[in-house]
C-alpha positions in Angstrom: -30.8 250.4 93.3 -30.8 253.5 91.2 -31.8 256.6 93.2 -32.3 259.7 91.2 -32.5 263.1 92.9 -34.0 266.0 91.0 -34.1 269.6 92.1 -37.5 271.3 91.8 -38.2 273.8 89.0 -37.6 277.5 89.3 -39.7 279.7 91.6 -39.9 283.5 91.6 -37.5 283.6 94.5 -35.0 281.5 92.5 -35.1 284.0 89.7 -34.7 286.9 92.2 -31.8 285.2 94.0 -33.5 284.9 97.3 -32.8 282.2 100.0 -35.9 280.0 100.1 -35.3 277.4 102.7 -38.6 276.2 104.3 -40.6 279.1 102.8 -43.5 277.3 100.9 -43.8 279.1 97.6 -45.0 277.8 94.3 -43.3 277.3 91.0 -43.0 280.2 88.5 -44.3 279.5 85.0 -40.7 278.7 84.0 -40.6 276.1 86.8 -43.8 274.4 85.6 -42.3 274.2 82.1 -39.1 272.7 83.6 -41.1 270.1 85.5 -43.0 269.1 82.4 -39.8 268.7 80.4 -38.5 266.5 83.2 -41.5 264.3 83.0 -41.0 263.8 79.3 -37.3 263.2 79.8 -38.0 260.5 82.5 -40.4 258.5 80.4 -38.9 255.0 80.0 -36.6 255.4 83.0 -38.2 252.5 84.8 -39.3 254.5 87.8 -41.0 252.4 90.5 -41.5 255.1 93.1 -41.8 258.9 93.1 -40.9 260.7 96.4 -41.0 264.4 97.1 -40.2 267.0 99.7 -43.5 268.3 101.3 -42.8 271.9 100.2 -45.1 273.1 97.4 -42.4 273.8 94.8 -41.1 270.2 95.0 -44.7 268.7 95.2 -45.7 270.6 92.0 -42.6 269.4 90.2 -43.3 265.8 91.3 -46.9 266.1 90.3 -46.0 267.1 86.7 -43.4 264.3 86.5 -46.0 261.8 87.8 -48.6 262.9 85.3 -46.1 262.5 82.5 -45.4 258.9 83.7 -49.0 257.8 83.5 -50.2 258.9 86.9 -47.4 257.8 89.2 -48.4 259.2 92.5 -45.8 261.2 94.5 -45.3 260.4 98.2 -44.1 263.2 100.5 -41.2 262.6 102.9 -40.2 265.5 105.2 -36.6 264.3 105.3 -36.3 265.6 101.7 -37.1 269.2 102.7 -34.7 272.0 102.2 -32.3 273.3 104.9 -33.9 275.7 107.3 -32.2 279.0 106.5 -34.0 280.7 109.4 -33.9 284.5 109.4 -32.2 284.5 106.0 -35.3 283.1 104.2 -36.7 285.5 101.7 -33.6 287.7 101.5 -31.0 288.2 98.8 -27.2 287.9 99.5 -26.8 291.7 99.3 -29.6 292.1 102.0 -28.0 289.4 104.1 -24.5 291.0 103.8 -25.9 294.3 105.0 -27.6 292.8 108.1 -25.2 289.9 108.9 -21.8 290.6 107.3 -19.8 288.5 109.6 -22.2 285.6 109.5 -22.2 285.6 105.8 -18.4 285.5 105.7 -18.6 282.5 108.1 -21.1 280.8 105.9 -18.9 281.3 102.9 -15.6 280.3 104.6 -16.6 277.5 107.0 -20.1 276.2 106.1 -19.5 273.0 108.2 -19.4 275.2 111.4 -22.2 277.5 110.6 -25.8 277.6 111.9 -28.2 279.8 110.1 -29.7 282.4 112.5 -33.0 280.9 113.8 -32.4 277.9 111.5 -30.3 274.7 111.4 -26.8 273.6 110.7 -25.4 271.6 107.8 -24.7 268.8 110.3 -28.4 268.6 111.3 -29.5 268.6 107.6 -26.9 265.9 106.8 -28.2 263.6 109.6 -31.7 264.1 108.2 -30.5 263.0 104.8 -28.6 260.1 106.3 -31.8 258.9 108.0 -33.7 259.0 104.7 -31.0 256.8 103.1 -30.6 254.4 106.1 -34.4 254.0 106.7 -35.7 254.5 103.1 -39.4 254.8 102.4 -39.3 252.6 99.3 -40.3 248.9 99.3 -38.3 245.9 98.1 -40.6 245.9 95.0 -39.7 249.6 94.4 -36.0 248.7 94.6 -36.3 246.5 91.6 -36.7 249.6 89.5 -35.5 253.2 90.0 -36.6 255.7 92.7 -37.0 259.4 92.0 -36.7 261.9 94.8 -37.7 265.5 94.1 -35.8 267.7 96.6 -33.8 270.9 96.9 -30.3 272.2 96.4 -29.2 271.6 100.0 -30.1 267.9 100.4 -28.8 267.1 96.9 -25.5 268.8 97.6 -25.2 266.8 100.8 -26.0 263.6 98.9 -23.1 264.5 96.5 -20.7 265.0 99.3 -21.7 261.6 100.8 -21.3 259.8 97.5 -17.9 261.4 96.9 -16.7 260.9 100.5 -16.1 264.6 100.8 -16.4 266.7 104.0 -19.2 269.2 104.8 -16.6 272.0 104.3 -16.9 271.3 100.6 -20.7 271.9 100.6 -20.5 275.1 98.5 -18.3 273.4 95.9 -21.2 271.1 94.8 -23.3 272.6 92.0 -27.0 271.8 91.9 -29.1 273.4 89.2 -32.9 273.9 89.1 -34.5 271.1 87.1 -31.4 268.9 86.9 -31.1 265.2 87.6 -28.5 263.6 89.8 -28.3 259.8 89.7 -26.8 257.6 92.4 -26.5 253.9 93.2 -28.1 253.3 96.6 -26.9 250.4 98.7 -28.4 248.8 101.7 -27.3 250.7 104.8 -27.5 254.1 103.1 -24.3 254.3 101.1 -24.3 256.2 97.8 -22.2 256.0 94.7 -22.5 258.8 92.0 -23.6 257.6 88.6 -24.1 260.8 86.6 -25.7 264.2 86.7 -28.0 266.2 84.5 -27.8 269.8 83.3 -30.4 272.4 84.2 -30.9 276.1 84.6 -28.2 277.8 86.6 -29.3 278.2 90.3 -30.0 281.6 91.5 -28.0 281.7 94.8 
């Protein structure tokens, strides 16, 4: 089955280079325009199911896509939500560097060993994604077509690592852009194979 991940459109915090995580902020006007373009692009893609992170920026993106596809209703799945960045949420990298210089170095050098202050680790986020893939919310009827999942940079990076059989240490080497599509072949049991990717606006952080 074809499983297409899409990262939500741009928010004000994306444009300001702030860590968003679980902070529930809405799309910027640019992000709404990006979501509408995605909807037009996905017409004729044979989508049978539309899933979304429960965070507002993802839900708004999914709603615009669903409207463009004739009213396909999005279904929220909390396993698609962004990594919890804890105390870093709402801050820019220069602000984080000033307050947590050693922690920021650890995040850059060894992301697989790092836990965000007051947040979660990559390992925890990865297990959440694996659960989504092993116990999928789509039906057998959905699997006859394609499934679109609107999510965030973190989960989509983790999906890329899983598909390419790469370790969590390579997390920061996977580029995920706002409004871009990342297509995989999903197999029963939760395995992924990368099919292709789409270009989008450069991510802010």
